[in-house]
All heavy atoms as an XYZ file, in Angstrom:
805
protein
N      98.445     73.978    151.822
C      98.996     74.759    150.743
C      97.864     75.431    149.973
O      96.741     74.973    149.990
C      99.771     73.857    149.778
C     100.868     73.037    150.376
S     102.194     74.092    150.930
C     103.059     72.964    151.943
N      98.197     76.476    149.312
C      97.174     77.193    148.534
C      97.068     76.603    147.138
O      98.045     76.098    146.574
C      97.520     78.672    148.453
O      98.731     78.825    147.743
N      95.875     76.647    146.631
C      95.654     76.126    145.285
C      96.123     77.165    144.273
O      95.959     78.365    144.486
C      94.165     75.866    145.068
C      93.630     74.753    145.921
C      92.165     74.535    145.607
C      91.593     73.440    146.485
N      90.175     73.208    146.207
N      96.699     76.724    143.161
C      97.093     77.702    142.144
C      95.851     78.327    141.517
O      94.844     77.658    141.297
C      97.881     76.879    141.122
C      97.451     75.467    141.346
C      97.053     75.368    142.791
N      95.952     79.612    141.263
C      94.814     80.322    140.682
C      94.728     80.015    139.190
O      95.751     79.894    138.517
C      94.959     81.823    140.891
C      94.889     82.218    142.334
C      95.005     83.706    142.494
C      94.920     84.080    143.954
N      95.067     85.518    144.155
N      93.513     79.926    138.717
C      93.313     79.704    137.288
C      93.711     80.966    136.531
O      93.451     82.075    136.985
C      91.855     79.369    137.013
N      94.361     80.797    135.395
C      94.756     81.987    134.646
C      93.526     82.731    134.136
O      92.548     82.123    133.714
C      95.593     81.440    133.490
C      95.169     80.022    133.353
C      94.758     79.571    134.729
N      93.610     84.033    134.211
C      92.503     84.846    133.742
C      92.574     84.963    132.226
O      93.651     85.054    131.649
C      92.552     86.236    134.361
C      92.332     86.241    135.842
C      92.351     87.647    136.384
C      92.124     87.632    137.884
N      92.154     88.981    138.445
N      91.429     84.976    131.615
C      91.371     85.137    130.176
C      91.662     86.572    129.786
O      91.683     87.475    130.627
N      91.895     86.807    128.524
C      92.170     88.181    128.103
C      90.916     89.041    128.247
O      89.800     88.578    128.061
C      92.560     88.031    126.628
C      91.935     86.749    126.200
C      91.912     85.867    127.417
N      91.127     90.301    128.605
C      90.001     91.202    128.755
C      89.620     91.750    127.386
O      90.384     91.662    126.429
C      90.318     92.355    129.723
C      91.480     93.191    129.194
C      90.616     91.838    131.109
C      91.698     94.453    129.957
N      88.457     92.317    127.326
C      87.982     92.910    126.088
C      88.879     94.094    125.733
O      89.046     95.002    126.540
C      86.537     93.366    126.263
C      85.923     93.855    124.991
O      86.593     94.013    123.973
N      84.628     94.085    125.038
N      89.470     94.126    124.536
C      90.377     95.237    124.199
C      89.668     96.576    124.076
O      90.315     97.611    124.067
C      90.987     94.816    122.864
C      90.133     93.739    122.345
C      89.426     93.112    123.509
N      88.350     96.583    124.002
C      87.636     97.851    123.904
C      87.390     98.482    125.268
O      86.819     99.558    125.352
C      86.309     97.637    123.186
C      86.523     97.331    121.718
C      85.260     97.326    120.970
N      85.537     97.167    119.557
C      84.649     96.765    118.689
N      83.427     96.495    119.067
N      84.982     96.640    117.426
N      87.839     97.831    126.312
C      87.651     98.370    127.657
C      88.375     99.701    127.809
O      87.832    100.650    128.385
C      88.152     97.366    128.706
O      87.441     96.141    128.532
C      87.948     97.879    130.104
N      89.593     99.787    127.306
C      90.354    101.031    127.413
C      89.648    102.147    126.643
O      89.603    103.294    127.095
C      91.770    100.845    126.878
C      92.609    102.097    127.017
C      94.010    101.900    126.559
N      94.683    100.996    127.483
C      95.886    100.516    127.285
N      96.552    100.835    126.215
N      96.439     99.720    128.167
N      89.084    101.828    125.486
C      88.350    102.839    124.713
C      87.149    103.344    125.504
O      86.836    104.542    125.482
C      87.909    102.267    123.377
N      86.480    102.460    126.214
C      85.337    102.874    127.029
C      85.769    103.788    128.176
O      85.078    104.759    128.497
C      84.600    101.655    127.582
C      83.921    100.862    126.498
O      83.568    101.400    125.455
N      83.753     99.577    126.738
N      86.891    103.497    128.791
C      87.397    104.343    129.883
C      87.762    105.720    129.347
O      87.459    106.748    129.961
C      88.601    103.672    130.581
C      89.267    104.622    131.562
C      88.161    102.402    131.287
N      88.411    105.773    128.191
C      88.755    107.053    127.581
C      87.498    107.844    127.229
O      87.464    109.071    127.383
C      89.604    106.852    126.338
C      91.041    106.472    126.600
C      91.528    106.280    127.886
C      91.928    106.291    125.566
C      92.835    105.933    128.118
C      93.254    105.948    125.782
C      93.698    105.769    127.056
O      94.999    105.429    127.290
N      86.476    107.169    126.746
C      85.225    107.853    126.407
C      84.573    108.437    127.660
O      84.060    109.564    127.637
C      84.273    106.896    125.704
N      84.606    107.692    128.754
C      84.060    108.214    130.005
C      84.860    109.416    130.504
O      84.289    110.388    131.013
C      84.029    107.122    131.072
C      82.959    106.049    130.892
C      83.132    104.955    131.938
C      81.584    106.657    130.994
N      86.172    109.373    130.349
C      87.004    110.508    130.745
C      86.694    111.725    129.872
O      86.647    112.857    130.363
C      88.480    110.138    130.641
N      86.456    111.500    128.586
C      86.106    112.608    127.687
C      84.761    113.213    128.091
O      84.603    114.441    128.095
C      86.058    112.119    126.241
N      83.804    112.365    128.451
C      82.514    112.883    128.904
C      82.650    113.690    130.192
O      81.991    114.715    130.370
C      81.528    111.733    129.112
C      80.942    111.120    127.848
C      80.097    109.904    128.189
C      80.118    112.146    127.111
N      83.512    113.230    131.093
C      83.717    113.952    132.342
C      84.353    115.324    132.091
O      83.959    116.322    132.687
C      84.577    113.130    133.302
C      84.787    113.804    134.628
C      83.715    114.024    135.496
C      86.040    114.241    135.022
C      83.895    114.655    136.717
C      86.227    114.872    136.235
C      85.148    115.078    137.073
O      85.330    115.711    138.274
N      85.340    115.374    131.183
C      85.949    116.664    130.861
C      84.943    117.585    130.183
O      84.931    118.804    130.433
C      87.169    116.461    129.964
C      88.403    115.867    130.645
C      89.515    115.639    129.620
C      88.883    116.758    131.765
N      84.096    117.034    129.342
C      83.053    117.848    128.706
C      82.080    118.379    129.762
O      81.641    119.534    129.688
C      82.312    117.030    127.655
N      81.751    117.559    130.753
C      80.881    118.006    131.842
C      81.536    119.130    132.636
O      80.884    120.118    132.985
C      80.542    116.827    132.754
C      79.853    117.233    134.030
C      78.517    117.605    134.029
C      80.549    117.249    135.240
C      77.883    117.994    135.199
C      79.931    117.631    136.406
C      78.593    118.008    136.387
O      77.967    118.389    137.537
N      82.820    118.993    132.922
C      83.523    120.052    133.651
C      83.552    121.346    132.845
O      83.385    122.437    133.398
C      84.936    119.610    134.003
C      85.068    118.514    135.065
C      86.533    118.137    135.259
C      84.451    118.955    136.369
N      83.753    121.234    131.534
C      83.732    122.429    130.696
C      82.342    123.065    130.703
O      82.205    124.290    130.753
C      84.148    122.097    129.267
C      84.035    123.275    128.349
C      84.848    124.382    128.510
C      83.097    123.289    127.339
C      84.730    125.484    127.678
C      82.970    124.381    126.505
C      83.793    125.479    126.668
N      81.309    122.243    130.690
C      79.945    122.756    130.753
C      79.717    123.523    132.063
O      79.072    124.563    132.076
C      78.946    121.613    130.624
C      77.525    122.018    130.904
C      76.799    122.769    129.989
C      76.899    121.651    132.089
C      75.501    123.158    130.246
C      75.599    122.029    132.364
C      74.903    122.780    131.441
O      73.625    123.164    131.699
N      80.268    123.000    133.159
C      80.111    123.673    134.449
C      80.800    125.035    134.468
O      80.357    125.951    135.156
C      80.660    122.792    135.578
C      79.853    121.543    135.826
C      78.430    121.854    136.251
O      78.179    122.781    137.003
N      77.496    121.084    135.738
N      81.882    125.179    133.712
C      82.565    126.468    133.622
C      81.829    127.389    132.649
O      81.692    128.590    132.889
C      84.040    126.276    133.184
C      84.705    127.603    132.878
C      84.818    125.529    134.249
N      81.350    126.828    131.547
C      80.740    127.636    130.492
C      79.356    128.139    130.864
O      78.966    129.231    130.441
C      80.667    126.831    129.200
N      78.611    127.374    131.637
C      77.227    127.759    131.963
C      77.157    129.129    132.639
O      76.416    129.999    132.178
C      76.587    126.671    132.830
C      75.130    126.926    133.155
C      74.493    125.758    133.892
C      75.207    125.471    135.173
N      74.509    124.516    136.039
N      77.918    129.398    133.705
C      77.814    130.732    134.315
C      78.379    131.835    133.417
O      77.906    132.968    133.446
C      78.602    130.626    135.611
C      79.238    129.320    135.630
C      78.736    128.516    134.496
N      79.367    131.509    132.605
C      79.944    132.523    131.727
C      78.938    132.928    130.650
O      78.782    134.109    130.343
C      81.229    132.004    131.077
C      81.864    132.999    130.147
C      82.607    134.060    130.649
C      81.715    132.892    128.768
C      83.188    134.983    129.807
C      82.293    133.808    127.919
C      83.025    134.852    128.440
O      83.593    135.775    127.602
N      78.259    131.956    130.079
C      77.322    132.243    129.002
C      76.034    132.882    129.500
O      75.340    133.553    128.739
C      77.026    130.967    128.214
C      78.240    130.357    127.490
C      77.871    129.049    126.838
C      78.795    131.335    126.473
N      75.687    132.685    130.759
C      74.483    133.323    131.318
C      74.800    134.667    131.938
O      73.926    135.282    132.547
C      73.833    132.409    132.371
O      74.776    132.127    133.392
C      73.321    131.125    131.755
N      76.039    135.121    131.801
C      76.488    136.416    132.328
C      76.310    136.524    133.840
O      75.947    137.556    134.378
C      75.761    137.578    131.651
C      75.857    137.589    130.164
C      77.190    138.140    129.760
N      77.196    138.270    128.282
C      78.246    138.009    127.568
N      79.350    137.622    128.142
N      78.211    138.136    126.265
N      76.570    135.404    134.522
C      76.533    135.408    135.982
C      77.657    136.311    136.482
O      78.813    136.176    136.062
C      76.725    133.973    136.489
C      76.599    133.840    137.997
O      76.203    134.829    138.642
O      76.886    132.745    138.501
N      77.362    137.249    137.388
C      78.424    138.155    137.847
C      79.542    137.434    138.609
O      80.658    137.938    138.694
C      77.701    139.146    138.759
C      76.398    138.532    139.082
C      76.077    137.556    137.992
N      79.250    136.287    139.154
C      80.273    135.526    139.882
C      80.878    134.423    139.021
O      81.591    133.562    139.513
C      79.675    134.928    141.158
C      79.173    135.986    142.093
C      77.813    136.184    142.263
C      80.048    136.803    142.777
C      77.333    137.171    143.109
C      79.585    137.793    143.620
C      78.229    137.969    143.781
O      77.769    138.953    144.609
N      80.591    134.434    137.743
C      81.114    133.428    136.816
C      82.572    133.688    136.473
O      83.191    134.664    136.941
N      83.134    132.856    135.655
C      84.552    133.015    135.293
C      84.767    134.214    134.375
O      83.861    134.660    133.676
C      84.875    131.712    134.565
C      83.571    131.250    134.029
C      82.539    131.695    135.022
N      85.976    134.716    134.380
C      86.332    135.812    133.478
C      86.540    135.240    132.076
O      86.534    134.023    131.870
C      87.617    136.488    133.953
O      88.681    135.541    133.906
C      87.468    137.033    135.362
N      86.748    136.131    131.118
C      86.971    135.692    129.733
C      88.248    134.849    129.638
O      88.292    133.854    128.902
C      87.048    136.896    128.801
N      89.278    135.248    130.389
C      90.515    134.463    130.364
C      90.296    133.072    130.946
O      90.789    132.086    130.394
C      91.611    135.199    131.151
C      92.872    134.399    131.279
C      93.716    134.246    130.186
C      93.218    133.781    132.476
C      94.874    133.503    130.279
C      94.376    133.033    132.582
C      95.210    132.899    131.484
N      89.564    132.978    132.057
C      89.293    131.675    132.656
C      88.448    130.808    131.728
O      88.675    129.597    131.618
C      88.584    131.854    133.997
C      89.454    132.454    135.076
C      88.650    132.815    136.314
O      87.443    133.047    136.248
N      89.345    132.878    137.454
N      87.481    131.432    131.058
C      86.651    130.681    130.117
C      87.492    130.156    128.947
O      87.360    129.000    128.542
C      85.519    131.565    129.593
C      84.678    130.882    128.559
C      83.760    129.912    128.922
C      84.803    131.202    127.221
C      82.981    129.276    127.972
C      84.029    130.571    126.268
C      83.119    129.604    126.637
N      88.368    130.999    128.421
C      89.231    130.587    127.309
C      90.179    129.477    127.749
O      90.389    128.505    127.012
C      90.040    131.787    126.784
O      89.129    132.829    126.436
C      90.867    131.404    125.589
N      90.735    129.608    128.918
C      91.634    128.582    129.439
C      90.895    127.256    129.630
O      91.412    126.194    129.279
C      92.251    129.047    130.760
C      93.324    128.146    131.370
C      94.530    128.084    130.449
C      93.729    128.666    132.733
N      89.688    127.318    130.155
C      88.889    126.101    130.329
C      88.530    125.491    128.983
O      88.528    124.266    128.824
C      87.622    126.410    131.124
N      88.232    126.343    128.003
C      87.902    125.837    126.673
C      89.093    125.111    126.058
O      88.940    124.053    125.449
C      87.451    126.973    125.769
N      90.283    125.678    126.239
C      91.477    125.060    125.666
C      91.816    123.759    126.393
O      92.029    122.717    125.768
C      92.667    126.038    125.702
C      93.975    125.340    125.363
C      92.419    127.203    124.761
N      91.860    123.822    127.709
C      92.304    122.649    128.480
C      91.216    121.581    128.549
O      91.437    120.428    128.159
C      92.742    123.078    129.902
C      93.050    121.871    130.763
C      93.939    123.993    129.819
N      90.047    121.951    129.045
C      88.991    120.954    129.233
C      88.340    120.546    127.912
O      88.146    119.362    127.642
C      87.928    121.480    130.200
C      88.401    121.745    131.623
C      87.282    122.383    132.437
C      88.884    120.476    132.268
N      88.014    121.556    127.099
C      87.392    121.238    125.812
C      88.342    120.506    124.892
O      87.956    119.532    124.224
N      89.583    120.967    124.843
C      90.578    120.283    124.016
C      90.871    118.878    124.499
O      91.019    117.949    123.705
N      90.957    118.707    125.807
C      91.186    117.368    126.369
C      90.021    116.436    126.095
O      90.215    115.269    125.764
N      88.809    116.967    126.222
C      87.627    116.142    125.937
C      87.604    115.745    124.466
O      87.304    114.592    124.127
C      86.351    116.897    126.310
N      87.927    116.686    123.585
C      87.941    116.379    122.152
C      89.031    115.363    121.820
O      88.800    114.418    121.056
C      88.137    117.662    121.350
N      90.218    115.555    122.397
C      91.316    114.621    122.117
C      91.000    113.219    122.634
O      91.210    112.226    121.930
C      92.610    115.145    122.746
N      90.502    113.125    123.867
C      90.158    111.809    124.406
C      88.994    111.174    123.655
O      88.973    109.962    123.440
C      89.821    111.920    125.896
C      91.002    111.980    126.839
C      90.525    112.221    128.264
C      91.814    110.710    126.776
N      88.034    111.990    123.251
C      86.918    111.463    122.476
C      87.374    110.907    121.141
O      86.954    109.828    120.722
N      88.250    111.629    120.455
C      88.780    111.159    119.181
C      89.612    109.889    119.372
O      89.492    108.934    118.592
C      89.628    112.254    118.537
C      90.225    111.927    117.181
C      89.124    111.752    116.134
C      91.191    113.023    116.755
N      90.437    109.870    120.401
C      91.254    108.693    120.676
C      90.382    107.485    121.001
O      90.626    106.382    120.502
C      92.201    108.984    121.838
C      93.172    107.879    122.230
C      94.104    107.568    121.079
C      93.961    108.289    123.452
N      89.350    107.695    121.803
C      88.449    106.595    122.143
C      87.720    106.096    120.906
O      87.545    104.882    120.722
C      87.441    107.045    123.203
N      87.300    107.002    120.040
C      86.594    106.604    118.822
C      87.507    105.774    117.922
O      87.101    104.749    117.387
C      86.101    107.843    118.089
C      85.369    107.516    116.837
C      85.817    107.647    115.556
C      84.048    106.981    116.737
N      84.861    107.232    114.684
C      83.760    106.812    115.373
C      83.097    106.628    117.677
C      82.546    106.300    114.932
C      81.886    106.118    117.224
C      81.627    105.967    115.870
N      88.761    106.210    117.766
C      89.697    105.454    116.931
C      89.977    104.075    117.538
O      90.080    103.085    116.824
C      91.000    106.227    116.752
C      90.878    107.365    115.787
C      92.220    108.014    115.543
C      92.097    109.093    114.490
N      93.389    109.685    114.162
N      90.134    104.024    118.855
C      90.402    102.741    119.505
C      89.196    101.815    119.394
O      89.348    100.608    119.241
C      90.755    102.957    120.980
C      92.099    103.584    121.195
S      92.404    103.964    122.917
C      92.633    102.346    123.579
N      88.002    102.385    119.469
C      86.799    101.561    119.396
C      86.594    101.027    117.989
O      86.072     99.923    117.809
C      85.582    102.370    119.843
C      84.355    101.536    120.032
C      84.203    100.763    121.166
C      83.363    101.506    119.074
C      83.089     99.986    121.352
C      82.234    100.735    119.250
C      82.094     99.973    120.391
N      87.003    101.785    116.976
C      86.792    101.378    115.595
C      87.801    100.336    115.106
O      87.602     99.743    114.070
C      86.843    102.599    114.668
C      85.586    103.405    114.712
C      84.428    102.532    114.368
C      83.229    103.295    113.918
N      82.128    102.426    113.579
N      88.901    100.149    115.832
C      89.887     99.143    115.435
C      89.231     97.774    115.535
O      88.598     97.460    116.543
C      91.137     99.221    116.345
C      92.076     98.061    116.101
C      91.843    100.533    116.139
N      89.370     96.946    114.507
C      88.733     95.625    114.589
C      89.329     94.788    115.718
O      90.520     94.888    116.021
C      89.021     94.992    113.226
C      90.071     95.816    112.601
C      90.072     97.157    113.269
N      88.478     93.998    116.327
C      88.926     93.136    117.410
C      89.888     92.086    116.868
O      89.739     91.634    115.736
C      87.731     92.434    118.055
C      86.782     93.319    118.842
C      85.566     92.513    119.289
C      87.475     93.897    120.045
N      90.882     91.707    117.656
C      91.768     90.641    117.181
C      90.957     89.363    117.034
O      90.103     89.051    117.859
C      92.819     90.508    118.285
C      92.233     91.172    119.466
C      91.239     92.180    118.983
N      91.225     88.687    115.960
C      90.454     87.479    115.685
C      90.735     86.433    116.749
O      91.874     86.171    117.094
C      90.804     86.926    114.313
C      90.347     87.804    113.180
C      90.614     87.161    111.838
O      90.737     85.936    111.780
O      90.700     87.908    110.859
N      89.665     85.912    117.255
C      89.815     84.796    118.181
C      90.354     83.628    117.367
O      90.231     83.583    116.156
C      88.454     84.433    118.787
C      87.819     85.538    119.579
C      88.511     85.776    120.902
O      89.135     84.841    121.433
O      88.441     86.917    121.388
N      90.931     82.719    118.035
C      91.465     81.561    117.330
C      90.304     80.705    116.854
O      90.055     79.603    117.346
C      92.409     80.775    118.242
C      93.612     81.575    118.685
C      94.496     81.978    117.513
O      94.569     81.209    116.536
O      95.081     83.051    117.560
N      89.560     81.235    115.895
C      88.364     80.554    115.387
C      88.738     79.291    114.636
O      87.986     78.324    114.601
C      87.576     81.492    114.483
N      89.919     79.300    114.032
C      90.314     78.118    113.269
C      90.889     77.037    114.173
O      91.168     75.942    113.713
C      91.337     78.516    112.206
O      92.478     79.062    112.827
N      91.072     77.329    115.444
C      91.641     76.350    116.359
C      90.815     75.079    116.462
O      91.383     73.998    116.390
C      91.812     76.981    117.739
C      93.236     77.124    118.253
C      93.259     77.712    119.631
C      94.082     75.950    118.105
N      89.508     75.108    116.635
C      88.764     73.860    116.716
C      88.897     73.020    115.457
O      89.016     71.797    115.526
C      87.319     74.302    116.929
C      87.418     75.652    117.528
C      88.661     76.248    116.949
N      88.935     73.663    114.287
C      89.088     72.917    113.045
C      90.459     72.270    112.993
O      90.595     71.107    112.615
C      88.892     73.844    111.851
C      87.484     74.388    111.733
C      87.374     75.455    110.664
O      88.403     75.754    110.013
O      86.273     75.977    110.484
N      91.492     73.033    113.370
C      92.846     72.486    113.361
C      92.972     71.354    114.373
O      93.618     70.339    114.102
C      93.858     73.583    113.659
C      93.986     74.617    112.571
C      94.891     75.752    112.962
O      95.458     75.718    114.073
O      95.040     76.688    112.148
N      92.374     71.524    115.529
C      92.447     70.473    116.545
C      91.726     69.216    116.062
O      92.180     68.099    116.302
C      91.838     70.965    117.848
N      90.606     69.413    115.377
C      89.865     68.267    114.858
C      90.688     67.547    113.794
O      90.777     66.314    113.800
C      88.538     68.752    114.269
C      87.640     67.636    113.778
C      86.324     68.173    113.254
O      85.812     69.153    113.811
O      85.841     67.595    112.273
N      91.317     68.312    112.896
C      92.153     67.693    111.864
C      93.330     66.961    112.493
O      93.703     65.869    112.062
C      92.649     68.768    110.899
C      91.556     69.360    110.030
C      92.043     70.544    109.214
O      93.253     70.860    109.290
O      91.210     71.136    108.518
N      93.917     67.551    113.520
C      95.049     66.906    114.189
C      94.605     65.620    114.877
O      95.310     64.604    114.837
C      95.651     67.877    115.214
C      96.908     67.355    115.867
C      97.503     68.369    116.813
O      97.397     69.581    116.551
O      98.082     67.923    117.817
N      93.433     65.654    115.501
C      92.927     64.447    116.157
C      92.662     63.350    115.137
O      92.966     62.176    115.384
C      91.655     64.765    116.930
N      92.120     63.703    113.977
C      91.856     62.701    112.937
C      93.160     62.105    112.441
O      93.282     60.885    112.276
C      91.047     63.340    111.773
C      89.633     63.654    112.250
C      91.018     62.412    110.565
C      88.818     64.446    111.256
N      94.169     62.956    112.214
C      95.452     62.435    111.738
C      96.103     61.550    112.797
O      96.718     60.526    112.465
C      96.383     63.581    111.351
O      96.711     64.354    112.484
N      95.957     61.905    114.079
C      96.518     61.053    115.138
C      95.800     59.710    115.192
O      96.428     58.661    115.400
C      96.434     61.756    116.492
C      97.389     62.922    116.705
C      97.096     63.596    118.032
C      98.830     62.453    116.648
N      94.487     59.725    115.022
C      93.737     58.480    115.011
C      94.132     57.605    113.824
O      94.247     56.385    113.947
C      92.226     58.758    114.986
C      91.618     59.301    116.271
C      90.153     59.651    116.053
C      91.753     58.290    117.396
N      94.336     58.231    112.656
C      94.748     57.464    111.495
C      96.133     56.858    111.707
O      96.370     55.692    111.372
C      94.759     58.366    110.261
C      93.376     58.757    109.789
C      93.407     59.773    108.651
O      94.511     60.266    108.307
O      92.321     60.094    108.138
N      97.049     57.630    112.305
C      98.370     57.101    112.599
C      98.300     55.963    113.608
O      99.003     54.964    113.489
C      99.273     58.217    113.109
C      99.664     59.233    112.081
C     100.469     60.373    112.656
O     100.851     60.293    113.844
O     100.719     61.337    111.932
N      97.451     56.118    114.599
C      97.321     55.062    115.618
C      96.723     53.807    114.985
O      97.126     52.694    115.308
C      96.419     55.538    116.768
N      95.787     53.963    114.051
C      95.209     52.820    113.354
C      96.243     52.121    112.485
O      96.266     50.894    112.388
N      97.132     52.887    111.850
C      98.186     52.285    111.030
C      99.173     51.533    111.900
O      99.675     50.487    111.523
C      98.893     53.389    110.232
C      98.039     53.992    109.149
C      98.718     55.191    108.474
O      99.866     55.511    108.846
O      98.078     55.779    107.595
N      99.469     52.042    113.087
C     100.408     51.404    113.976
C      99.849     50.060    114.469
O     100.600     49.108    114.633
C     100.745     52.287    115.163
C     101.597     53.498    114.763
O     102.237     53.417    113.685
O     101.617     54.489    115.515
N      98.566     50.014    114.725
C      97.954     48.778    115.211
C      97.961     47.700    114.128
O      98.091     46.527    114.422
C      96.510     49.040    115.687
C      96.436     49.846    116.948
C      95.007     50.185    117.333
O      94.074     49.715    116.670
O      94.815     50.930    118.330
N      97.813     48.109    112.876
C      97.800     47.144    111.790
C      99.182     46.568    111.553
O      99.324     45.445    111.107
C      97.271     47.807    110.510
C      95.804     48.173    110.601
C      95.353     48.973    109.384
O      96.153     49.184    108.464
O      94.175     49.365    109.357
N     100.236     47.313    111.815
C     101.605     46.851    111.579
C     102.041     45.843    112.566
O     101.755     45.299    113.412
C     102.592     48.017    111.625
C     102.399     48.942    110.432
O     101.873     48.480    109.419
O     102.792     50.120    110.551
């Protein structure tokens, strides 16, 4: 028989923000690839309409994803159950005290 797999722990919630930031950088790179020949007046570069369309779609997408990634990254991380060890310790002490009272009775 197969052994049951150990449950995976939660992933870092900022992972999605990092992926969005990488996507924003990629869109910015694609916009740069379109803008470079247009701005250098390359005769085989994009037309003004193509440049404007790329600016709206690629530049706007990069800006939107960048803003979204920044907002997601700035959200505070959910608090780990930091108080859990203290609560577990208090519970263990109370259980020991109860067990000691039971033995005395």
